[in-house]
MDAnalysis code that builds the backbone (N, CA, C; Angstrom):
import MDAnalysis as mda
import numpy as np

u = mda.Universe.empty(657, n_residues=219, atom_resindex=np.repeat(np.arange(219), 3), trajectory=True)
u.add_TopologyAttr("name", ["N", "CA", "C"] * 219)
u.add_TopologyAttr("resid", np.arange(1, 220))
u.add_TopologyAttr("resname", ["MET", "SER", "PHE", "ARG", "ALA", "THR", "THR", "LEU", "ARG", "ARG", "LEU", "ILE", "ILE", "VAL", "ALA", "LEU", "LEU", "LEU", "VAL", "LYS", "LEU", "SER", "GLY", "ASN", "SER", "THR", "ALA", "GLN", "ASP", "ASN", "GLY", "PRO", "VAL", "PHE", "SER", "PHE", "ALA", "LYS", "VAL", "ASP", "PRO", "VAL", "THR", "SER", "THR", "LEU", "VAL", "LYS", "ALA", "VAL", "ASN", "ASN", "ASP", "GLN", "ASN", "GLY", "SER", "THR", "SER", "SER", "PRO", "THR", "ASP", "ASP", "GLN", "TRP", "LEU", "MET", "VAL", "GLU", "PHE", "LYS", "TYR", "SER", "VAL", "ASN", "LEU", "PRO", "LYS", "ASP", "ARG", "TYR", "LEU", "ASP", "GLN", "ILE", "GLN", "PHE", "LYS", "VAL", "TRP", "VAL", "GLU", "GLY", "ARG", "ASP", "MET", "LEU", "ASP", "PRO", "GLN", "GLY", "GLN", "SER", "GLY", "GLN", "GLY", "ILE", "ALA", "VAL", "ALA", "LEU", "THR", "GLY", "SER", "VAL", "THR", "TYR", "ALA", "ASN", "VAL", "GLY", "LYS", "GLY", "ASP", "GLU", "MET", "TYR", "GLY", "VAL", "VAL", "TYR", "LEU", "HIS", "PRO", "SER", "THR", "LEU", "ALA", "ARG", "TYR", "SER", "THR", "PRO", "SER", "GLY", "GLY", "VAL", "ASN", "ASP", "PHE", "ASP", "ARG", "LYS", "PHE", "ASP", "VAL", "HIS", "VAL", "GLU", "ALA", "ASP", "ILE", "THR", "GLY", "MET", "SER", "PRO", "VAL", "GLY", "VAL", "ASP", "LYS", "ASN", "LYS", "GLU", "GLU", "ASP", "PRO", "ASN", "TRP", "TYR", "GLN", "ALA", "LEU", "ARG", "THR", "ILE", "PRO", "GLY", "LEU", "VAL", "TYR", "ARG", "GLN", "ASN", "GLN", "CYS", "PRO", "PHE", "ILE", "ASN", "ASP", "ASN", "PRO", "ASP", "ARG", "TYR", "PRO", "ALA", "ILE", "LYS", "LEU", "PRO", "ASP", "SER", "SER", "SER", "ASN"])
u.atoms.positions = np.array([
    [-48.093, -28.174, 41.472],
    [-46.938, -28.741, 40.755],
    [-46.239, -29.758, 41.670],
    [-45.880, -30.908, 41.116],
    [-45.256, -31.944, 41.902],
    [-43.836, -31.573, 42.284],
    [-43.315, -32.303, 43.309],
    [-41.943, -32.060, 43.747],
    [-40.971, -32.321, 42.606],
    [-41.235, -33.375, 41.815],
    [-40.332, -33.727, 40.703],
    [-40.322, -32.634, 39.639],
    [-41.486, -32.107, 39.311],
    [-41.573, -31.046, 38.301],
    [-40.882, -29.777, 38.784],
    [-41.061, -29.493, 40.079],
    [-40.414, -28.300, 40.639],
    [-38.897, -28.429, 40.588],
    [-38.404, -29.599, 40.945],
    [-36.957, -29.840, 40.912],
    [-36.413, -29.719, 39.501],
    [-37.145, -30.292, 38.523],
    [-36.715, -30.221, 37.127],
    [-36.674, -28.780, 36.642],
    [-37.679, -28.012, 37.040],
    [-37.721, -26.596, 36.639],
    [-36.522, -25.838, 37.193],
    [-36.174, -26.113, 38.448],
    [-35.027, -25.445, 39.071],
    [-33.724, -25.821, 38.372],
    [-33.617, -27.091, 38.008],
    [-32.410, -27.540, 37.305],
    [-32.259, -26.848, 35.954],
    [-33.379, -26.654, 35.250],
    [-33.340, -25.970, 33.942],
    [-32.897, -24.526, 34.116],
    [-33.424, -23.836, 35.161],
    [-33.050, -22.437, 35.410],
    [-31.568, -22.321, 35.727],
    [-31.069, -23.241, 36.569],
    [-29.649, -23.236, 36.917],
    [-28.790, -23.465, 35.682],
    [-29.208, -24.409, 34.820],
    [-28.453, -24.701, 33.596],
    [-28.391, -23.481, 32.688],
    [-29.510, -22.776, 32.555],
    [-29.537, -21.578, 31.712],
    [-28.630, -20.489, 32.264],
    [-28.610, -20.337, 33.579],
    [-27.734, -19.343, 34.201],
    [-26.271, -19.685, 33.971],
    [-25.929, -20.964, 34.056],
    [-24.549, -21.388, 33.823],
    [-24.124, -21.119, 32.391],
    [-25.031, -21.362, 31.443],
    [-24.731, -21.093, 30.031],
    [-24.491, -19.609, 29.817],
    [-25.336, -18.771, 30.443],
    [-25.192, -17.323, 30.301],
    [-23.881, -16.840, 30.887],
    [-23.543, -17.349, 32.083],
    [-22.287, -16.953, 32.721],
    [-21.088, -17.414, 31.909],
    [-21.186, -18.594, 31.335],
    [-20.103, -19.109, 30.500],
    [-19.906, -18.245, 29.279],
    [-21.015, -17.792, 28.687],
    [-20.915, -16.927, 27.509],
    [-20.271, -15.604, 27.836],
    [-20.636, -15.029, 28.991],
    [-20.035, -13.764, 29.399],
    [-18.547, -13.925, 29.652],
    [-18.161, -15.032, 30.266],
    [-16.751, -15.278, 30.560],
    [-15.952, -15.399, 29.283],
    [-16.520, -16.085, 28.266],
    [-15.823, -16.241, 26.986],
    [-15.619, -14.893, 26.319],
    [-16.656, -14.022, 26.375],
    [-16.541, -12.709, 25.745],
    [-15.455, -11.888, 26.414],
    [-15.377, -11.995, 27.761],
    [-14.355, -11.242, 28.473],
    [-12.963, -11.782, 28.169],
    [-12.849, -13.118, 28.085],
    [-11.550, -13.714, 27.808],
    [-11.036, -13.313, 26.430],
    [-11.957, -13.149, 25.480],
    [-11.552, -12.803, 24.119],
    [-11.184, -11.333, 23.975],
    [-11.486, -10.518, 24.951],
    [-11.142, -9.110, 24.894],
    [-12.211, -8.278, 24.205],
    [-12.009, -6.964, 24.166],
    [-12.995, -6.061, 23.552],
    [-13.071, -6.238, 22.048],
    [-14.201, -5.835, 21.494],
    [-14.389, -5.924, 20.043],
    [-13.390, -5.034, 19.317],
    [-13.145, -3.834, 19.861],
    [-12.207, -2.888, 19.228],
    [-11.197, -2.406, 20.258],
    [-9.954, -2.266, 19.837],
    [-8.932, -1.674, 20.710],
    [-7.803, -1.115, 19.867],
    [-7.231, 0.001, 20.306],
    [-6.046, 0.547, 19.662],
    [-4.820, -0.256, 20.096],
    [-3.780, -0.220, 19.276],
    [-2.544, -0.918, 19.615],
    [-1.940, -0.317, 20.874],
    [-1.292, -1.153, 21.672],
    [-0.665, -0.693, 22.901],
    [0.650, 0.043, 22.635],
    [1.335, -0.304, 21.553],
    [2.615, 0.320, 21.206],
    [2.450, 1.121, 19.922],
    [2.790, 2.406, 19.977],
    [2.703, 3.303, 18.821],
    [1.354, 3.210, 18.109],
    [0.254, 3.485, 18.819],
    [-1.063, 3.412, 18.177],
    [-1.282, 4.505, 17.138],
    [-0.564, 5.631, 17.287],
    [-0.678, 6.735, 16.332],
    [0.723, 7.187, 15.936],
    [0.975, 7.268, 14.642],
    [2.259, 7.764, 14.142],
    [2.009, 8.872, 13.131],
    [2.916, 9.829, 13.085],
    [2.838, 10.905, 12.095],
    [4.157, 10.961, 11.337],
    [4.068, 11.073, 10.015],
    [5.247, 11.036, 9.157],
    [5.108, 12.053, 8.044],
    [6.171, 12.793, 7.770],
    [6.180, 13.710, 6.634],
    [6.514, 12.917, 5.382],
    [5.658, 13.016, 4.376],
    [5.832, 12.243, 3.145],
    [5.666, 13.163, 1.939],
    [6.235, 12.737, 0.826],
    [6.131, 13.488, -0.418],
    [5.175, 12.784, -1.371],
    [4.333, 13.560, -2.024],
    [3.370, 13.005, -2.975],
    [4.014, 12.852, -4.345],
    [3.487, 11.916, -5.114],
    [3.948, 11.694, -6.484],
    [3.025, 12.436, -7.436],
    [3.604, 13.108, -8.443],
    [2.800, 13.814, -9.429],
    [2.072, 12.828, -10.341],
    [0.801, 13.068, -10.562],
    [0.004, 12.271, -11.492],
    [-0.569, 13.189, -12.558],
    [-0.295, 12.881, -13.843],
    [-0.859, 13.717, -14.902],
    [-2.207, 13.154, -15.346],
    [-2.845, 13.825, -16.302],
    [-4.180, 13.442, -16.727],
    [-4.206, 12.105, -17.449],
    [-3.074, 11.656, -17.956],
    [-3.009, 10.378, -18.661],
    [-2.757, 9.206, -17.722],
    [-2.608, 9.486, -16.427],
    [-2.424, 8.424, -15.461],
    [-0.988, 8.066, -15.187],
    [-0.040, 8.706, -15.890],
    [1.365, 8.402, -15.646],
    [1.870, 9.203, -14.447],
    [2.965, 8.751, -13.866],
    [3.512, 9.403, -12.681],
    [4.921, 9.892, -12.937],
    [5.324, 10.887, -12.177],
    [6.677, 11.421, -12.277],
    [7.287, 11.440, -10.883],
    [8.395, 12.129, -10.728],
    [9.100, 12.140, -9.447],
    [8.273, 12.838, -8.371],
    [8.548, 12.543, -7.094],
    [7.808, 13.178, -6.009],
    [8.001, 14.699, -6.007],
    [6.988, 15.393, -5.499],
    [7.081, 16.839, -5.360],
    [7.962, 17.171, -4.162],
    [8.383, 18.430, -4.091],
    [9.219, 18.864, -2.964],
    [8.394, 19.103, -1.702],
    [7.112, 19.430, -1.886],
    [6.261, 19.723, -0.734],
    [5.959, 18.452, 0.057],
    [5.949, 18.588, 1.369],
    [5.715, 17.450, 2.250],
    [4.313, 17.495, 2.862],
    [3.638, 16.378, 2.803],
    [2.358, 16.187, 3.454],
    [2.599, 15.526, 4.813],
    [1.615, 15.619, 5.702],
    [1.685, 14.876, 6.953],
    [0.764, 13.671, 6.847],
    [1.317, 12.479, 7.012],
    [0.531, 11.251, 7.048],
    [0.349, 10.843, 8.504],
    [-0.894, 10.748, 8.939],
    [-1.219, 10.300, 10.282],
    [-1.848, 8.915, 10.164],
    [-1.169, 7.910, 10.717],
    [-1.658, 6.539, 10.639],
    [-1.951, 6.025, 12.043],
    [-3.028, 5.271, 12.176],
    [-3.399, 4.713, 13.467],
    [-3.604, 3.209, 13.328],
    [-3.162, 2.494, 14.371],
    [-3.149, 1.037, 14.366],
    [-4.128, 0.510, 15.411],
    [-4.895, -0.528, 15.030],
    [-5.927, -1.054, 15.922],
    [-6.209, -2.518, 15.603],
    [-7.049, -3.132, 16.412],
    [-7.462, -4.512, 16.173],
    [-8.970, -4.626, 16.353],
    [-9.567, -5.581, 15.624],
    [-11.003, -5.861, 15.704],
    [-11.170, -7.335, 16.046],
    [-11.877, -7.603, 17.129],
    [-12.046, -8.961, 17.627],
    [-13.473, -9.431, 17.347],
    [-13.652, -10.161, 16.244],
    [-14.957, -10.669, 15.835],
    [-14.810, -12.086, 15.284],
    [-15.897, -12.858, 15.257],
    [-15.852, -14.125, 14.525],
    [-15.556, -13.875, 13.046],
    [-15.059, -14.891, 12.365],
    [-14.633, -14.724, 10.971],
    [-15.754, -14.266, 10.052],
    [-16.974, -14.665, 10.339],
    [-18.087, -14.335, 9.449],
    [-18.855, -13.096, 9.886],
    [-18.280, -12.311, 10.802],
    [-18.951, -11.102, 11.283],
    [-18.158, -9.853, 10.882],
    [-18.884, -8.727, 10.752],
    [-18.265, -7.466, 10.363],
    [-18.869, -6.325, 11.173],
    [-18.065, -5.316, 11.416],
    [-18.589, -4.039, 11.898],
    [-19.048, -3.255, 10.676],
    [-20.289, -2.784, 10.699],
    [-20.802, -2.053, 9.535],
    [-19.921, -0.855, 9.204],
    [-19.460, -0.173, 10.235],
    [-18.575, 0.963, 9.996],
    [-17.859, 1.370, 11.281],
    [-16.700, 1.982, 11.102],
    [-15.955, 2.617, 12.189],
    [-15.599, 4.021, 11.717],
    [-16.031, 5.017, 12.469],
    [-15.652, 6.391, 12.156],
    [-14.497, 6.807, 13.051],
    [-13.409, 7.216, 12.416],
    [-12.249, 7.711, 13.156],
    [-12.227, 9.235, 13.057],
    [-12.342, 9.894, 14.210],
    [-12.261, 11.348, 14.274],
    [-10.850, 11.735, 14.702],
    [-10.295, 12.738, 14.041],
    [-8.883, 13.078, 14.252],
    [-8.742, 14.558, 14.621],
    [-7.931, 14.801, 15.662],
    [-7.549, 16.154, 16.064],
    [-6.025, 16.252, 15.948],
    [-5.528, 17.175, 15.141],
    [-4.087, 17.377, 14.986],
    [-3.721, 18.741, 15.554],
    [-2.832, 18.748, 16.526],
    [-2.420, 19.992, 17.173],
    [-1.639, 20.874, 16.207],
    [-1.839, 22.189, 16.306],
    [-1.094, 23.155, 15.510],
    [-1.030, 24.489, 16.229],
    [-0.425, 25.471, 15.567],
    [-0.339, 26.826, 16.126],
    [-0.758, 27.836, 15.069],
    [-1.660, 28.724, 15.459],
    [-2.037, 29.832, 14.582],
    [-1.222, 31.047, 14.992],
    [-0.152, 31.299, 14.251],
    [0.754, 32.397, 14.578],
    [0.203, 33.756, 14.143],
    [-0.861, 33.760, 13.345],
    [-1.414, 35.010, 12.817],
    [-2.580, 35.541, 13.643],
    [-3.006, 34.790, 14.633],
    [-4.111, 35.251, 15.464],
    [-3.633, 36.428, 16.313],
    [-4.327, 37.570, 16.245],
    [-3.880, 38.754, 16.996],
    [-3.941, 38.568, 18.509],
    [-4.695, 37.585, 18.990],
    [-4.788, 37.344, 20.419],
    [-3.691, 36.402, 20.924],
    [-2.879, 35.896, 20.026],
    [-1.841, 34.963, 20.416],
    [-0.640, 35.650, 21.034],
    [0.110, 34.900, 21.824],
    [1.318, 35.430, 22.426],
    [2.434, 35.480, 21.391],
    [3.329, 36.418, 21.564],
    [4.442, 36.570, 20.632],
    [5.288, 35.302, 20.584],
    [5.475, 34.765, 19.394],
    [6.277, 33.566, 19.218],
    [5.566, 32.274, 19.557],
    [4.343, 32.373, 20.111],
    [3.597, 31.181, 20.512],
    [2.307, 30.990, 19.722],
    [1.675, 32.114, 19.370],
    [0.413, 32.027, 18.641],
    [-0.695, 31.455, 19.506],
    [-1.696, 30.908, 18.847],
    [-2.830, 30.274, 19.515],
    [-2.825, 28.785, 19.189],
    [-2.984, 27.951, 20.209],
    [-3.039, 26.507, 19.985],
    [-4.367, 26.143, 19.336],
    [-4.299, 25.406, 18.241],
    [-5.494, 25.011, 17.495],
    [-5.487, 23.503, 17.274],
    [-6.647, 22.973, 16.903],
    [-6.775, 21.571, 16.536],
    [-7.354, 21.495, 15.132],
    [-6.595, 20.957, 14.200],
    [-7.058, 20.730, 12.834],
    [-7.810, 19.404, 12.828],
    [-9.055, 19.415, 12.370],
    [-9.901, 18.244, 12.554],
    [-10.439, 17.689, 11.240],
    [-10.808, 16.428, 11.303],
    [-11.412, 15.737, 10.173],
    [-11.724, 14.314, 10.586],
    [-12.246, 13.524, 9.663],
    [-12.591, 12.155, 9.993],
    [-12.563, 11.274, 8.749],
    [-12.482, 9.971, 8.996],
    [-12.601, 8.973, 7.935],
    [-13.433, 7.829, 8.484],
    [-14.342, 7.314, 7.655],
    [-15.193, 6.203, 8.050],
    [-14.889, 4.999, 7.176],
    [-14.580, 3.871, 7.810],
    [-14.323, 2.625, 7.086],
    [-15.536, 1.712, 7.214],
    [-15.866, 1.005, 6.124],
    [-17.062, 0.172, 6.071],
    [-16.704, -1.307, 6.035],
    [-17.606, -2.123, 6.599],
    [-17.489, -3.588, 6.555],
    [-16.118, -4.048, 7.050],
    [-15.824, -3.700, 8.286],
    [-14.521, -4.000, 8.885],
    [-14.605, -5.334, 9.626],
    [-13.832, -6.305, 9.164],
    [-13.842, -7.626, 9.763],
    [-12.736, -7.814, 10.776],
    [-12.561, -9.044, 11.209],
    [-11.579, -9.390, 12.236],
    [-10.162, -9.112, 11.741],
    [-9.326, -8.597, 12.630],
    [-7.924, -8.363, 12.292],
    [-7.130, -7.955, 13.515],
    [-5.932, -8.502, 13.649],
    [-5.087, -8.176, 14.801],
    [-4.250, -6.924, 14.576],
    [-3.862, -6.658, 13.340],
    [-3.063, -5.476, 13.001],
    [-3.721, -4.768, 11.828],
    [-4.565, -3.810, 12.149],
    [-5.291, -3.066, 11.131],
    [-4.904, -1.593, 11.210],
    [-5.104, -0.883, 10.091],
    [-4.625, 0.489, 10.012],
    [-5.671, 1.415, 9.382],
    [-5.592, 2.665, 9.777],
    [-6.334, 3.736, 9.148],
    [-5.377, 4.888, 8.901],
    [-5.765, 5.829, 8.028],
    [-4.841, 6.897, 7.667],
    [-5.589, 8.155, 7.245],
    [-5.003, 9.310, 7.553],
    [-5.475, 10.611, 7.069],
    [-4.251, 11.454, 6.725],
    [-4.484, 12.560, 6.006],
    [-3.370, 13.387, 5.535],
    [-3.674, 14.870, 5.740],
    [-2.604, 15.660, 5.879],
    [-2.702, 17.116, 5.922],
    [-1.879, 17.708, 4.791],
    [-2.441, 18.684, 4.107],
    [-1.832, 19.317, 2.941],
    [-0.599, 20.144, 3.333],
    [0.397, 20.245, 2.452],
    [1.600, 21.038, 2.756],
    [1.302, 22.481, 3.152],
    [0.334, 23.101, 2.495],
    [0.025, 24.492, 2.836],
    [-0.588, 24.603, 4.231],
    [-1.314, 23.578, 4.650],
    [-1.871, 23.553, 6.005],
    [-0.755, 23.455, 7.034],
    [0.233, 22.617, 6.749],
    [1.368, 22.474, 7.668],
    [2.134, 23.786, 7.789],
    [2.352, 24.456, 6.661],
    [3.090, 25.719, 6.670],
    [2.319, 26.804, 7.426],
    [1.003, 26.806, 7.254],
    [0.167, 27.838, 7.868],
    [0.088, 27.684, 9.387],
    [0.085, 26.448, 9.885],
    [-0.169, 26.231, 11.302],
    [1.034, 25.636, 12.042],
    [2.231, 25.937, 11.575],
    [3.448, 25.553, 12.293],
    [4.123, 26.811, 12.833],
    [5.211, 26.651, 13.580],
    [5.932, 27.791, 14.141],
    [7.126, 28.150, 13.266],
    [7.571, 29.405, 13.292],
    [8.732, 29.799, 12.485],
    [9.990, 29.013, 12.832],
    [10.145, 28.664, 14.079],
    [11.366, 27.967, 14.493],
    [11.369, 26.496, 14.072],
    [10.215, 25.858, 14.156],
    [10.149, 24.425, 13.857],
    [9.699, 24.105, 12.457],
    [8.890, 24.993, 11.872],
    [8.369, 24.732, 10.534],
    [7.489, 23.491, 10.511],
    [7.393, 22.843, 9.347],
    [6.521, 21.684, 9.213],
    [6.964, 20.520, 10.101],
    [8.235, 20.529, 10.515],
    [8.718, 19.466, 11.398],
    [8.027, 19.471, 12.761],
    [7.378, 20.602, 13.112],
    [6.619, 20.649, 14.355],
    [5.598, 19.510, 14.412],
    [4.968, 19.230, 13.271],
    [3.896, 18.233, 13.241],
    [4.433, 16.817, 13.432],
    [5.656, 16.599, 13.049],
    [6.249, 15.267, 13.179],
    [6.904, 15.063, 14.544],
    [7.523, 16.122, 15.075],
    [8.345, 15.985, 16.284],
    [7.709, 16.532, 17.557],
    [6.841, 17.524, 17.420],
    [6.390, 18.271, 18.587],
    [4.889, 18.165, 18.843],
    [4.080, 18.415, 17.833],
    [2.635, 18.504, 18.024],
    [2.009, 17.129, 18.249],
    [0.942, 17.120, 19.045],
    [0.271, 15.872, 19.381],
    [-0.889, 15.605, 18.413],
    [-1.386, 14.368, 18.455],
    [-2.528, 13.942, 17.646],
    [-3.453, 13.113, 18.528],
    [-4.750, 13.368, 18.440],
    [-5.745, 12.559, 19.139],
    [-6.636, 11.889, 18.100],
    [-6.860, 10.587, 18.256],
    [-7.739, 9.829, 17.367],
    [-8.806, 9.157, 18.208],
    [-10.050, 9.234, 17.748],
    [-11.173, 8.645, 18.477],
    [-11.958, 7.745, 17.541],
    [-12.203, 6.493, 17.962],
    [-12.980, 5.531, 17.184],
    [-14.419, 5.531, 17.680],
    [-15.353, 5.714, 16.747],
    [-16.772, 5.777, 17.084],
    [-17.484, 4.624, 16.377],
    [-18.020, 3.683, 17.168],
    [-18.704, 2.511, 16.640],
    [-20.107, 2.471, 17.232],
    [-21.111, 2.277, 16.391],
    [-22.496, 2.258, 16.848],
    [-22.699, 1.200, 17.930],
    [-23.314, 1.609, 19.046],
    [-23.589, 0.690, 20.127],
    [-22.455, 0.526, 21.112],
    [-21.350, 1.237, 20.904],
    [-20.196, 1.137, 21.794],
    [-19.771, 2.532, 22.239],
    [-19.124, 2.615, 23.382],
    [-18.579, 3.889, 23.840],
    [-17.373, 4.253, 22.983],
    [-17.185, 5.531, 22.656],
    [-16.018, 5.941, 21.868],
    [-14.714, 5.551, 22.555],
    [-13.726, 5.202, 21.759],
    [-12.406, 4.822, 22.264],
    [-11.389, 5.806, 21.704],
    [-10.619, 6.464, 22.581],
    [-9.658, 7.469, 22.141],
    [-8.236, 7.101, 22.478],
    [-7.292, 7.682, 21.713],
    [-5.875, 7.437, 21.944],
    [-5.096, 8.653, 21.449],
    [-3.919, 8.891, 22.048],
    [-3.081, 10.024, 21.668],
    [-1.738, 9.539, 21.147],
    [-1.128, 10.367, 20.313],
    [0.220, 10.064, 19.833],
    [1.227, 10.201, 20.978],
    [1.121, 11.293, 21.731],
    [1.999, 11.549, 22.877],
    [1.216, 11.404, 24.173],
    [1.909, 11.105, 25.243],
    [1.263, 11.017, 26.542],
    [1.053, 12.426, 27.089],
    [-0.182, 12.715, 27.467],
    [-0.518, 14.024, 27.996],
    [-0.986, 13.898, 29.446],
    [-0.651, 14.896, 30.263],
    [-1.129, 14.906, 31.646],
    [-2.643, 15.065, 31.681],
    [-3.175, 15.865, 30.772],
    [-4.620, 16.055, 30.680],
    [-5.143, 15.209, 29.516],
    [-5.929, 14.162, 29.791],
    [-6.425, 13.308, 28.707],
    [-7.376, 14.020, 27.750],
    [-7.907, 15.159, 28.183],
    [-8.834, 15.928, 27.340],
    [-8.171, 17.170, 26.749],
    [-6.858, 17.131, 26.561],
    [-6.098, 18.288, 26.093],
    [-6.634, 18.866, 24.790],
    [-7.061, 18.009, 23.891],
    [-7.492, 18.443, 22.559],
    [-8.800, 19.226, 22.592],
    [-9.611, 19.002, 23.628],
    [-10.887, 19.688, 23.726],
    [-10.736, 21.164, 24.065],
    [-9.591, 21.545, 24.615],
    [-9.362, 22.944, 24.992],
    [-8.869, 23.782, 23.814],
    [-8.528, 23.152, 22.696],
    [-7.982, 23.874, 21.554],
    [-9.094, 24.425, 20.661],
    [-8.794, 25.523, 19.999],
    [-9.743, 26.065, 19.021],
    [-9.720, 25.184, 17.780],
    [-10.870, 24.642, 17.404],
    [-10.916, 23.695, 16.292],
    [-11.033, 24.408, 14.950],
    [-10.347, 23.846, 13.962],
    [-10.426, 24.311, 12.579],
    [-10.769, 23.087, 11.737],
    [-12.034, 22.891, 11.403],
    [-12.460, 21.673, 10.714],
    [-12.133, 21.690, 9.215],
    [-12.151, 20.498, 8.629],
    [-12.043, 20.363, 7.182],
    [-10.643, 20.354, 6.615],
    [-9.609, 20.328, 7.451],
    [-8.240, 20.371, 6.942],
    [-7.514, 19.030, 7.084],
    [-8.203, 18.030, 7.628],
    [-7.660, 16.676, 7.696],
    [-8.349, 15.859, 6.605],
    [-7.575, 15.344, 5.647],
    [-8.135, 14.713, 4.456],
    [-8.180, 13.195, 4.563],
    [-9.229, 12.628, 3.983],
    [-9.255, 11.185, 3.762],
    [-8.314, 10.837, 2.605],
    [-7.985, 9.563, 2.503],
    [-7.041, 9.119, 1.473],
    [-7.564, 9.406, 0.072],
    [-8.886, 9.335, -0.125],
    [-9.466, 9.559, -1.442],
    [-9.601, 11.044, -1.785],
    [-9.148, 11.909, -0.887],
    [-9.223, 13.355, -1.126],
    [-7.864, 13.965, -1.457],
    [-6.850, 13.123, -1.663],
    [-5.502, 13.644, -1.879],
    [-4.712, 12.701, -2.795],
    [-3.490, 13.052, -3.167],
    [-2.729, 12.259, -4.136],
    [-2.376, 10.848, -3.685],
    [-2.662, 10.506, -2.430],
    [-2.280, 9.194, -1.910],
    [-3.404, 8.170, -2.030],
    [-4.380, 8.442, -2.891],
    [-5.553, 7.585, -3.009],
    [-5.193, 6.160, -3.409],
    [-4.101, 5.986, -4.166],
    [-3.716, 4.650, -4.637],
    [-2.605, 4.006, -3.814],
    [-2.181, 4.655, -2.739],
    [-1.105, 4.106, -1.917],
    [-1.625, 2.987, -1.008],
    [-0.933, 1.858, -1.021],
    [-1.250, 0.729, -0.133],
    [-2.744, 0.405, -0.093],
    [-3.344, 0.049, -1.235],
    [-4.794, -0.189, -1.250],
    [-5.238, -1.360, -0.378],
    [-4.344, -2.296, -0.095],
    [-4.704, -3.452, 0.729],
    [-4.425, -3.234, 2.220],
    [-3.861, -2.099, 2.556],
    [-3.497, -1.849, 3.956],
    [-4.681, -1.329, 4.774],
    [-5.630, -0.661, 4.107],
    [-6.729, -0.014, 4.819],
    [-8.073, -0.575, 4.355],
    [-9.083, -0.569, 5.237],
    [-10.425, -1.007, 4.827],
    [-11.022, -0.054, 3.793],
    [-12.167, -0.450, 3.262],
    [-12.849, 0.389, 2.284],
    [-13.400, 1.650, 2.949],
    [-13.206, 2.793, 2.299],
    [-13.721, 4.055, 2.811],
    [-15.211, 4.148, 2.499],
    [-15.984, 4.506, 3.504],
    [-17.402, 4.767, 3.292],
    [-17.571, 6.242, 2.984],
    [-18.053, 6.533, 1.790],
    [-18.188, 7.934, 1.385],
    [-19.383, 8.559, 2.082],
    [-19.262, 9.833, 2.441],
    [-20.396, 10.517, 3.085],
    [-21.503, 10.771, 2.082],
    [-22.709, 11.021, 2.580],
    [-23.807, 11.392, 1.710],
    [-23.454, 12.649, 0.947],
    [-23.932, 12.744, -0.285],
    [-23.614, 13.904, -1.114],
    [-24.065, 15.197, -0.464],
    [-25.146, 15.113, 0.351],
    [-25.662, 16.317, 0.996],
    [-24.738, 16.810, 2.094],
    [-23.957, 15.845, 2.710],
    [-23.051, 16.231, 3.790],
    [-21.615, 16.333, 3.336],
    [-21.381, 16.052, 2.024],
    [-20.064, 16.179, 1.409],
    [-19.104, 15.183, 2.014],
])
């Protein structure tokens, strides 16, 4: 190979390396594809459901209070790109006061768990997801002194985003000394509802992405 051809080959390799490094720098400058909000990424609120009859009409809210857990995040993608799905796994702290192994007045610390999967999630700086807990669940797993208000004022919530090809990203409602606090709790699955599983199915339809329903075999 001639000196000129060798020099040209080296120049092409250097140019390709510069392009690659430039691309990596741009990706880093733009930030991660997914991230939870830095301020109040998880909020919990006691809300009342509206009665819906079989004819589709509504009446005044019920007296029973549900717990609405909302999480805020952003997705950094080009305008014409989408994440096929994001699964949000949720752990809600509670107390089982009826467990015979629990301490008097303290019960056993439990985690009420569930998940929601959103499909075709595009770019957005302020995006939201939501899950709910039934009034009877709140009554069953709260303390006599605090009642259902425990879930709003005292108990913590952990939310984890699971995206194919990426490491899971987790966030808590309250700051904990142990970042893995929720893993030490006894889990009680199936008590955290998706929006389409409760009376809030029609609330704020434009606020949340489309829910991806699970396979019928997995319910």
